[in-house]
N, C-alpha and C positions, 0 to 999 in steps of 0.2 A: 503493501500499500503508499501510496505518496503521501505525503504530509498534508494536502489539502483536502483528503481523502479520510485519514485520521481525525482531523478536525470537526469533518461534519460528523463521523461518528461519536466524537465526544461532545458536541452538540445536543445532539440527539439522545444521548444513553447515560452521559456522567453528570454527576454533582457538580457545579460549578463554585465551590466553594476553595477552588485556586486561582490564584491571580497567573493563569500559565503563560511565559510566553510561547508566539508560532514557533516551536519547534520541535519536533517528535525524533528523539534519541533512539537506535537501532540495535547498536554495539558499541562496543569501546576498547582498546587496549591502553594501558598505562594511564597517559595524561591526555590521549585522545580519544573523542567521541565522535560518531558519524552518525549522523541522521537519515530519516528514511527516503530523502533525496540524494542521498551519499557524499553530500558535501562534510566535509571533515574539520573538527573543531579541539581548540588548545583548551581544555576543560581544566579551569584553576578554582573550580567548584566543587566538585566530587560529591554531586547529593548533597551538598551542605556540608561537609568536612566526615563524611561517613565512607566514601569509597578508602580508606586510610592506606590503601598499597596499590591504588589504581582500579581502574577500571579492567574489571573481569582475571584477575592477578592469578598467574597457575595455581600457588601455592594455596589458594581458597577454593578454586575449580576442582583441586585435587581432593582438597578435603572433604568437598560435599559427596565424593563418591562412598561416603559413608551412608548415603541414602540407601546403595542397593544392601546394603548388612540390616540398620535397622534407623528408620528416620524418625520414630515418635513412638513415645510410648508415654504412659502415665507418671506422673512424680510419685507415685504410691510405689512405685520400683526405683531401683539404682541404677543408675547408667556409667559406664567409663567415662566419656566426654566432658560428663556434666563434673564430676569429682576431679577429673586433672586440669580442669577449665576454672574451679575455685581456687585450687592450689595454686597454680600462676599466678592469680590475680594479688592472690595475700603476698607472695612472694615478691612480686613487682610494687605492693602497696603501703600495706600497715597492718599489723596482727589483727585478722578480723575475719569474719565468714562471711560466706555471701548468698544472697537469694539472687535466683536468674529471670528474668520476664521477658518483654517483646520488644521495649523501644523506652526510650525516654522518658516520656511521661506517666510510663507504668511504673517506672522506677521512682520518680516523684512520687506518685501516690502509695507504693509502697514505703517511702522515706516516711512520710505523712504519718501513717498507721502506726508504722515501729515506735516513733518516736511520741506519739499518745499512746501506746500499751505502753511503752517502759515507764512512763510517768504516770500513768495509771497504777498497772503493778509496783511501783514506789510508793505509791499514794502520797506525792507531793501535791497535787492538786492542779499540778501545770498542765497546759493543753495548748494554749496558745503560740503561734508560729509568726515573728519577725521576719519578713522577708526584704527585699530591696527594690527600689524604684528603679527602672528601667528593665527591671529582671525580664527574664522568658523562663520557663518552664514545661511549658507544654500545655496540650487544648483540653485534657479531660479535667473534670470540674475542680478537683483538689490543685493540681497542679495550674490551671487556668486561676482560680483564687489566689495562689502565692504569687504570679506573675505579675509584675510591678508596671502593667500599661495597661492605662483605662480602657484603650480602643479596642483591645482584643476582649475585655467586660463587658463592652454593650452590648447590648441585649440577652445577656445571660444572667444580669441579679435575679434574687440574692446571690451570692456566691458564699463558698465554704464561709463560718462565723468562726472566728478568732484566728483572723488571719489579718496582720497589719503592715504596713509598707515603710519604711525610712530612706532619708538616699544613700547611696551606694557609695562606699567609702568614708562616710561622718560616722569616728565614732561617739561624739556626742550625742549626736540624732538618735543611734542608736542606743547607749546607755541610758538616755531618760525614756527609750520608748520600754525600757523592760520592766515589768511586775511580777509582783508574785506570782503570775497565771501564765509568764510565760514557760514553756517547755521546748525551744526548738528556735534556733536563728537559722534561716538558708542565706545561702551565700553560695554564688557564681564567683570562683578565684579570677575568672577571665569572660565578663559579660559579651557574648559571643552575639546575639541576633540585637544588641542595643549598637553593636558597632565596633566589638574589640578593645573592652574599657578593662582595665588590668587593677585588681585590688592591691595596695600596697601591702608589704610583706609587715611592717609593723602595724599596719589595722588589724590583719587577720591575726598577730602574736595577741592583739589589744582583745579582740572578740574573743579566744581561746579563753583567755585569762578570765574574761566576765565570765564565758558560760560554766567556766571551773568553779568559781567563784558563788555563783548563784546555783548551780546544778540544773542548766543549763546543756543540752544536748548540739552542739554542731554540726549541720549538714552542710556539705560540699555539693553543688550539681557539677560534677564533672562530666555531661553529656558530651558537649562541645570540646573542651580546651583539656579532656583527659585523652589516654592510649597517644601519648607521643604526640601529640599536637602541638605544644607547645617546647617541643627539645627535650622535656621530661615524660617520663610516664603520666605524669598526675599533674596539674596546675597546683598542688598544695607542695608537691616538694620543690616550688621555688622558694615558697617562706618559710619550711621546715615545719611549719602548723597541719597537725594530724586533725582529720575533723574524727566525730564519733560516728558518722554515717556519712557516706559517697555512694551518688547517683553514677551511672555509665552506661552507652548506648553506642549510638552512632559509629563511630570508628570500629568501635569493638568487634563487629561483624565483618568488617571488612566490604560492606554492603550486604550483609543476609543480615534479617532483621534479630536483633538480639539486645536484651539490657540489662543491668546487673544490679544489685542495692549491695552496697558492701559496710557491714556495722561492726564496731568493736564485739567482740564475744558476750561480751555482757548486757551489752543492749541488744544484742541479736537473740540472744536468750528469753526474750520477751514475746518472740512469735513461735509459739509449740505449736502442736498438728492441730489443724481446723482453724488457726486464727488469721492465717493468708494464704493465698494459691494464685498459680495461673497456668493454666490448662496446656498451654504450649511453651510455658517458661521452661527455658532451660535443656531443650529437648536434644538429642544428640547431634544432629544437622548443626543446629547453630553451634553449637558450641565445639564443634568439632574445626568449623570455620572459624571462629575467635580466636582456638588456639593454635589456627595455621598463622592468622593475622600477628598474634604475640611472637611465634617465631622467628617470622620474615623479618620484623623491627629488631630483633635482635641479630639474626647473622647477618641482616645487610647494614645494620648500624645505622638505623634511619632516625633513630634520635638525634645523634650527632647532624646528621643531614638535615633536620628541620631547624637545627639551629643557625648552620654556616647558611645558608640557600634562602632561609627567613632573614637574615641579616644583610645578606647581600639584596634581597627583594626590599627592602627598606631602604638601603642604601639609593638604589634605583628610584625609587618612590617618592623618596625627598630631594630628587634632582627636578620630578616632574612640579613638587612642591614650589621650587622655586622659580620654573617655568610658568605655572596658571598659578595664579593669585586667589583662584577661588578653592585650592586645594587650602584649607586651613590647619590640617593636622595629620601628620599619621602613626597611624599606631600597630607596633606588632610586638608578638611572641613567638616565638618559634614560626610556624607557618597559620600564623592568623594575623592577617592584616587589614587593618581596616583603613580607609584613606577617606579624611573628614570636607565635606565638599561644604560650600557656603549657600548651595542649592541643590533641590532635588536631582536625584542620581540615575533614575529610570532611565533616561536618553543617552545616556553614556552606555549605560548596560545596553541598550538596544543598538548602539552604533557598534558597543565590541561584537556583538553577535554578527551584524552584518560583514564584519573583518574577519570572522573567523576564531573569536574569543569569547568563554563562557565565564564571566562574572556573576555576581548577584548586588544588588541595593538592598541595604537594609536598614531600617531607621527612617526610612526615606531618602537621606543626605549622605549617606555613608557606601563608597563602596568598598565589597569585600571579595578578600580572596583568602581559600582556605584550599589550598592543594593537596593533593597525594604527599604523603610523607616523603615518598623516593622521587618526585619532581626534581628535574636537572637545572642547574642554575641555566642553562641555555635556552630553557622551558620558559623559566620566570624573565628571562631577556624579550626574547620573543612576544610574551605576554604583555609585558612593561613597554614595549614600540609600539604594540596594538593599541592599548590603553591612550599612551600620547596621541595616537591619529584620532580617535575618538573625541579627545580632550580639545583637540583643534577644530571640532565642530560648532558651530553655532547653534546651541541647543536649546530652546526655552520651554 
C-alpha cells in the first residue's frame, strides 16, 4: 500500500487521538527508516526513545525467536527470561526487586499503588503524592493525574485525589508542599516531554534527605531517560541519589513493549499475592527482547557512545544557536537533546521530514532528538546539516 491509501484506511477506521505526521513507515534498519513510498529517512527520534539500539536490531530480532519456544504464560508460573531480566536490572541499578508490566504508564500506575500500599501497611496515614509541574507520566488515569500539564487534564476531570504539583527543581516549593499526609514524591530526573529539563544533582540530594526525614517514598520516573539514554544506565546515577521506586519502559525492550517497576525490597514486599497484577507483564517474549538490549548496550559500549556522540551533537547544535537567534537554549544530557525555540517548532519538523530527517517537536517550542544509542557522529552531523536547512526556511 502507498501512503495515500494507508491514510484513507486510517481516516475511516482508526481513532483520531494522535496528531500524526503524513508518513507511513514500513521498515527500518539502525538509524534509517523507510516509508511506504520507498523514501528513506534519518530517524533521530526512534519511536520517541524506544528503539534503544535502532530499528530492527539483529540482537532483538534473534531474541524474539523465543516465540517458537514459549510466547506467553500466566504469571502464576515461573519463566526463565523474567527471572534473568529482573536479576540484570537489579545489577545495573540498585538493590531492589522488579515487577514487570507493558508500558511506562502502567509502570507509573504500579508505582502509585505500591506507594499507597506501603504507607497503608506502615499505618502512617500518608497517601498523597507530590509531582512536578511540566512533568509527563502517561495517559492512564493515575499517570495522567500525576502529569503536571493542564492541557492533558482538560476534559478528564476530576482526576485522582491526593495529587498535587510544584515547580520542577524548586526545593523550597517542594518542602513547603509537604504535609503529614505526603506519602510519595514523584520526579523525572530528566523531564523529556517538556523539552529535556535536567534536575540538578544538589536538588535531588535535598529531596532524598527530605523524604528520609519524613518517611516519604521517592519515586523516579526513568521511562524516557533510563536504559542508557543519558550515557549512564539511569538518570539517578548522575546524582548518586537512589530512589525507593523507579519506573522503566521505552528503551527497555528495544522496540518491543515492556515496562518495569523496581523498588527496594522492603517497599516491594507490600505487594503480596493478589495485590497487583498484569496479564501480559513480564511475558517470556518481552523479557527476552529486554535481555538482548541490555547485552547489546554492554557489549557495544553504548553508554560511552551516548556520552561522546551526545556531546558532539550539542556542540553542533550550539553552532546553530549562534547562527539562528530564535534558538534560545540547547539542553543536552547523553542522547537527549532539546532545542528551545522562541516560536512554535512544528513547521521545522515538517521541513526536516521533507528533507529526509525525522525529529519531533515537544512542548510546542522544543525540537527534540532522542536517537538510537548506537547512532554515529556522522549520522548526527548529517541530521544537524538537514536541520540547518530547515531552520533557514521562513516558517510562520
